[in-house]
KESE-427671 format. One record per atom (N, C-alpha, C): residue in one letter; atom name; z, x, y. Coordinates in steps of 0.02 Angstrom, whole numbers, plus 32768, in hexadecimal, padded with zeros to 4 digits. Last residue first. Example, Ala and Ser with C-alpha at 12.3 -4.5 7.8 and 13.67 -1.06 7.14 Angstrom:
2
s_N_8162_8282_7F90
s_CA_8165_82AC_7FCB
s_C_818A_8285_8002
a_N_8186_8294_7EE4
a_CA_8186_8267_7F1F
a_C_8186_8294_7F5B
***
This chain:
110
y_N_FED4_C619_7910
y_CA_FEE3_C61D_7958
y_C_FF31_C61B_7963
k_N_FE87_C678_7893
k_CA_FEBA_C648_78A6
k_C_FECF_C651_78ED
r_N_FDDC_C68A_7878
r_CA_FE19_C6A6_7893
r_C_FE49_C671_78A5
r_N_FD8B_C667_77E2
r_CA_FD99_C64E_7825
r_C_FDDC_C66D_783C
r_N_FD54_C6F8_7787
r_CA_FD77_C6B9_778D
r_C_FD7F_C6A6_77D5
y_N_FCDD_C755_7724
y_CA_FD01_C742_7762
y_C_FD28_C701_7758
v_N_FCAA_C7E1_76C6
v_CA_FCBC_C79B_76C6
v_C_FCE7_C78F_7707
k_N_FC1C_C850_76C4
k_CA_FC62_C83D_76D5
k_C_FC69_C7F3_76D2
y_N_FBAE_C85B_7634
y_CA_FBBC_C858_767D
y_C_FC05_C842_7687
e_N_FB43_C8A5_75BC
e_CA_FB87_C88D_75CE
e_C_FB93_C892_7618
h_N_FAA6_C869_7588
h_CA_FACD_C89B_75A8
h_C_FB0F_C87E_75BE
a_N_FA49_C81C_7548
a_CA_FA8B_C817_7532
a_C_FABA_C850_754D
h_N_F9CF_C82C_7597
h_CA_F9D7_C84A_7551
h_C_FA23_C84D_753A
n_N_F9AC_C7F3_760B
n_CA_F9DD_C823_760D
n_C_F9F2_C842_75CB
r_N_F94E_C790_75ED
r_CA_F939_C7C9_7610
r_C_F96B_C801_7612
v_N_F99D_C72A_75B2
v_CA_F973_C752_7588
v_C_F95C_C794_75AC
s_N_FA42_C714_75E2
s_CA_F9FF_C719_75F7
s_C_F9D7_C745_75CA
s_N_FAC3_C71A_75BF
s_CA_FA9C_C6EC_7599
s_C_FA54_C6ED_75AC
s_N_FB1D_C7B3_75B3
s_CA_FAF3_C785_75D9
s_C_FACE_C759_75A8
k_N_FBBE_C7C8_7570
k_CA_FB76_C7D4_756D
k_C_FB51_C79E_7591
s_N_FC4B_C7F6_75D4
s_CA_FC2A_C7CA_75AA
s_C_FBDD_C7D7_75A7
y_N_FCE8_C843_75F5
y_CA_FCA1_C843_75FA
y_C_FC85_C812_75C8
t_N_FD79_C878_7646
t_CA_FD59_C842_761D
t_C_FD0E_C83E_762C
n_N_FDD1_C8C3_7695
n_CA_FDC1_C8DB_7652
n_C_FD9E_C8A7_7626
p_N_FE06_C83D_76FC
p_CA_FE0C_C885_76E6
p_C_FDF8_C890_76A1
v_N_FD94_C7DA_7742
v_CA_FDC8_C7D6_770D
v_C_FDCE_C81E_76F2
k_N_FD71_C7DF_77EF
k_CA_FD63_C7F9_77AB
k_C_FD9D_C7EB_777E
e_N_FD71_C74B_7850
e_CA_FD89_C78D_7842
e_C_FD76_C79E_77FA
i_N_FD34_C6E7_78DE
i_CA_FD3C_C6F4_7896
i_C_FD58_C73D_788E
i_N_FD4D_C6E6_7963
i_CA_FD40_C6A7_7943
i_C_FD49_C6B0_78FA
r_N_FD61_C758_79B1
r_CA_FD99_C73F_798A
r_C_FD8E_C6F7_7970
r_N_FCFD_C79A_79EA
r_CA_FD18_C761_7A10
r_C_FD50_C73F_79EC
r_N_FCE3_C7F5_7986
r_CA_FCFE_C80C_79C5
r_C_FD1B_C7D6_79EF
v_N_FCAB_C79E_7926
v_CA_FCE6_C7C1_7919
v_C_FD0A_C7D7_795B
a_N_FC39_C775_7969
a_CA_FC68_C741_7953
a_C_FCAC_C763_7943
l_N_FBF8_C7ED_7979
l_CA_FC0E_C7CA_79B4
l_C_FC42_C798_799F
n_N_FBD8_C809_78F4
n_CA_FC05_C838_7917
n_C_FC20_C815_7955
t_N_FB7D_C7A1_78DD
t_CA_FBBE_C7A7_78B3
t_C_FBF1_C7D0_78DB
l_N_FB1B_C7C2_7936
l_CA_FB3C_C783_793B
l_C_FB7E_C786_7917
a_N_FAEB_C83A_7901
a_CA_FB0A_C83B_7945
a_C_FB31_C7F9_794D
g_N_FAB8_C80E_788B
g_CA_FAF2_C83B_7889
g_C_FB13_C83E_78CD
w_N_FA51_C7C1_78BE
w_CA_FA81_C7A1_7892
w_C_FAC2_C7CA_7891
s_N_F9FB_C815_7902
s_CA_FA26_C7E9_7928
s_C_FA5C_C7C7_78FD
n_N_F9A9_C853_78AF
n_CA_F9E5_C877_78BE
n_C_FA15_C84D_78E5
p_N_F934_C807_78AB
p_CA_F964_C7FC_7876
p_C_F9AA_C821_7884
s_N_F908_C7CC_794D
s_CA_F90E_C805_7921
s_C_F941_C7F4_78EB
k_N_F904_C750_7988
k_CA_F8C8_C77D_798E
k_C_F8CB_C7B6_795B
p_N_F952_C6DA_791A
p_CA_F94F_C706_7953
p_C_F90D_C72E_7953
s_N_F93A_C62D_78F4
s_CA_F92F_C673_78DF
s_C_F92F_C69F_791C
g_N_F9B3_C5A3_78E9
g_CA_F96E_C5C2_78F5
g_C_F96C_C609_78DB
i_N_FA21_C551_78F2
i_CA_FA28_C598_7901
i_C_F9E6_C5B9_790E
g_N_FA1E_C4C9_78CD
g_CA_FA0D_C4DB_7913
g_C_FA0E_C525_7922
p_N_FA9B_C4D2_7855
p_CA_FA6C_C4A6_7875
p_C_FA5E_C4C0_78BB
y_N_FAAA_C567_77F7
y_CA_FAC8_C538_782B
y_C_FA92_C510_784C
a_N_FA75_C5C7_77A4
a_CA_FA6A_C581_7793
a_C_FA88_C550_77C5
r_N_FA9D_C641_77D8
r_CA_FA5A_C635_77D7
r_C_FA48_C5EA_77C9
f_N_FB25_C64F_77B7
f_CA_FB16_C63B_77FB
f_C_FACB_C623_77FE
e_N_FB30_C683_7737
e_CA_FB32_C636_7740
e_C_FB20_C621_7783
e_N_FB3B_C707_7744
e_CA_FAFB_C6EF_7738
e_C_FAF5_C6A2_773F
a_N_FBC2_C725_7752
a_CA_FB9E_C71B_778E
a_C_FB58_C6FE_7781
m_N_FC23_C6C8_76DA
m_CA_FBFB_C703_76EC
m_C_FBCD_C6F2_772A
f_N_FCCD_C68A_76CF
f_CA_FC85_C683_76D2
f_C_FC64_C6C5_76E2
h_N_FD5E_C62E_76A1
h_CA_FD3B_C66D_76B2
h_C_FCF2_C663_76AE
r_N_FD96_C590_76E1
r_CA_FD82_C5BC_76AC
r_C_FD63_C5FF_76C9
d_N_FDB2_C53A_774D
d_CA_FDD4_C530_770C
d_C_FDC0_C55E_76D4
h_N_FD63_C542_77B9
h_CA_FDAA_C54F_77C2
h_C_FDD2_C551_777E
p_N_FCBC_C586_77CD
p_CA_FCEF_C561_77A8
p_C_FD35_C574_77B7
a_N_FC5F_C57A_7862
a_CA_FC84_C5A7_7834
a_C_FCBD_C585_780E
h_N_FC2D_C521_78C3
h_CA_FC21_C514_7877
h_C_FC46_C543_784B
v_N_FC50_C546_7946
v_CA_FC54_C4FF_7931
v_C_FC57_C4F9_78E5
d_N_FC3B_C5D2_7949
d_CA_FC7C_C5B2_7959
d_C_FC86_C56D_7942
v_N_FBB3_C5D0_7927
v_CA_FBE5_C5F2_78F8
v_C_FC29_C5D5_790A
l_N_FB80_C590_799A
l_CA_FB7A_C571_7958
l_C_FBA8_C591_7924
y_N_FB9B_C5F0_79FB
y_CA_FBB8_C5AF_7A03
y_C_FBB7_C58E_79BD
i_N_FB48_C656_79CB
i_CA_FB91_C664_79CB
i_C_FBB7_C622_79D5
a_N_FAC9_C61C_79DC
a_CA_FAE4_C62C_799A
a_C_FB2A_C636_7998
n_N_FABA_C60E_7A68
n_CA_FABB_C5D0_7A3B
n_C_FADA_C5E0_79F8
a_N_FAC0_C697_7A8A
a_CA_FAED_C666_7AA9
a_C_FAF0_C625_7A7F
m_N_FA51_C6C5_7A3E
m_CA_FA95_C6E0_7A2F
m_C_FAC9_C6AD_7A4F
w_N_F9E1_C68C_7A7B
w_CA_F9F2_C67D_7A32
w_C_FA38_C68E_7A24
d_N_F9EC_C6C2_7AFA
d_CA_F9EF_C67C_7AF1
d_C_FA00_C668_7AA9
l_N_F9E3_C753_7ADD
l_CA_FA1C_C733_7B00
l_C_FA23_C6E9_7AF4
n_N_F9A7_C7BD_7A97
n_CA_F9AB_C779_7A79
n_C_F9E2_C74E_7A9D
n_N_F9B2_C838_7ACD
n_CA_F970_C81F_7ABC
n_C_F96E_C7D9_7AA3
d_N_FA3C_C845_7AD1
d_CA_FA18_C83E_7B14
d_C_F9D2_C824_7B09
t_N_FA59_C85A_7A4B
t_CA_FA73_C81E_7A6D
t_C_FA49_C812_7AAE
t_N_FA18_C8D5_7A33
t_CA_FA04_C89B_7A11
t_C_FA18_C859_7A33
v_N_FA63_C926_7A8E
v_CA_FA1A_C91D_7A95
v_C_FA03_C8E0_7A72
g_N_FAE4_C918_7A56
g_CA_FAD7_C905_7A9A
g_C_FA8B_C8FA_7AA8
i_N_FAD5_C94E_79D8
i_CA_FAE8_C908_79DC
i_C_FAD9_C8EF_7A22
g_N_FAB7_C9D2_79FB
g_CA_FA86_C9AB_79D7
g_C_FA92_C960_79DE
e_N_FB32_C9F8_7A37
e_CA_FAF4_C9FA_7A60
e_C_FABD_C9CC_7A40
d_N_FB85_C9EF_79CC
d_CA_FB93_C9C5_7A03
d_C_FB53_C9C0_7A2E
k_N_FB4D_CA56_797B
k_CA_FB53_CA11_7962
k_C_FB58_C9DF_799D
r_N_FB65_CAC4_79CE
r_CA_FB1F_CAB0_79BD
r_C_FB1B_CA67_79A1
r_N_FBEE_CACB_79C7
r_CA_FBCA_CABF_7A09
r_C_FB83_CAA6_79FD
e_N_FC07_CADF_7941
e_CA_FC1D_CAA1_7961
e_C_FBFA_CA92_79A2
g_N_FBCE_CB5E_7935
g_CA_FBB5_CB27_790F
g_C_FBC8_CAE3_792B
e_N_FC1F_CBA4_7989
e_CA_FBDA_CB9D_799C
e_C_FBBA_CB65_7974
l_N_FC98_CB9B_7940
l_CA_FC94_CB82_7987
l_C_FC4A_CB78_799A
l_N_FC75_CBD8_78C5
l_CA_FC88_CB91_78C7
l_C_FC81_CB77_790E
d_N_FC06_CC3D_7889
d_CA_FC2A_CC37_78C9
d_C_FC39_CBEF_78D6
f_N_FBB9_CC65_781C
f_CA_FBFE_CC54_7814
f_C_FC27_CC54_7854
q_N_FB46_CCD8_7861
q_CA_FB5A_CCAC_782C
q_C_FBA5_CC9F_7834
g_N_FB1E_CD3D_78BB
g_CA_FB04_CCFB_78C5
g_C_FB19_CCC8_788F
a_N_FB2F_CDC0_784A
a_CA_FB21_CDAD_788F
a_C_FB00_CD66_7892
a_N_FBAC_CDA1_77D0
a_CA_FB65_CDB6_77E2
a_C_FB58_CD9C_7828
r_N_FC55_CDD1_77E1
r_CA_FC21_CD9F_77D6
r_C_FBDD_CDBD_77ED
i_N_FCFF_CDED_77D4
i_CA_FCBE_CE09_77C8
i_C_FC8C_CDD1_77BE
m_N_FD84_CDE7_7844
m_CA_FD5C_CDC4_7816
m_C_FD17_CDE3_7811
***
């Protein structure tokens, strides 16, 4: 495979992603513990949703870093609370996200 030095290394990219999620989680342990509980309680069973909905859950509060929202979503997927809907994206309703498309999730069936 031909590639420029330091580019297109999937394994290194995954390693750095995992490292970043770990750092973000470690810096927000109390918030993350409460937030993952609330995702498990409130994630809809009857429809698809976007992770941005987590921000509106009662009692979730705000993390120290905005990166924590992505770490929360990844943790919920890894704990098999939610799963990505394959090849499905929707535009964000957040004005700050400028209608960017994000993955769509569903409650994982047990």
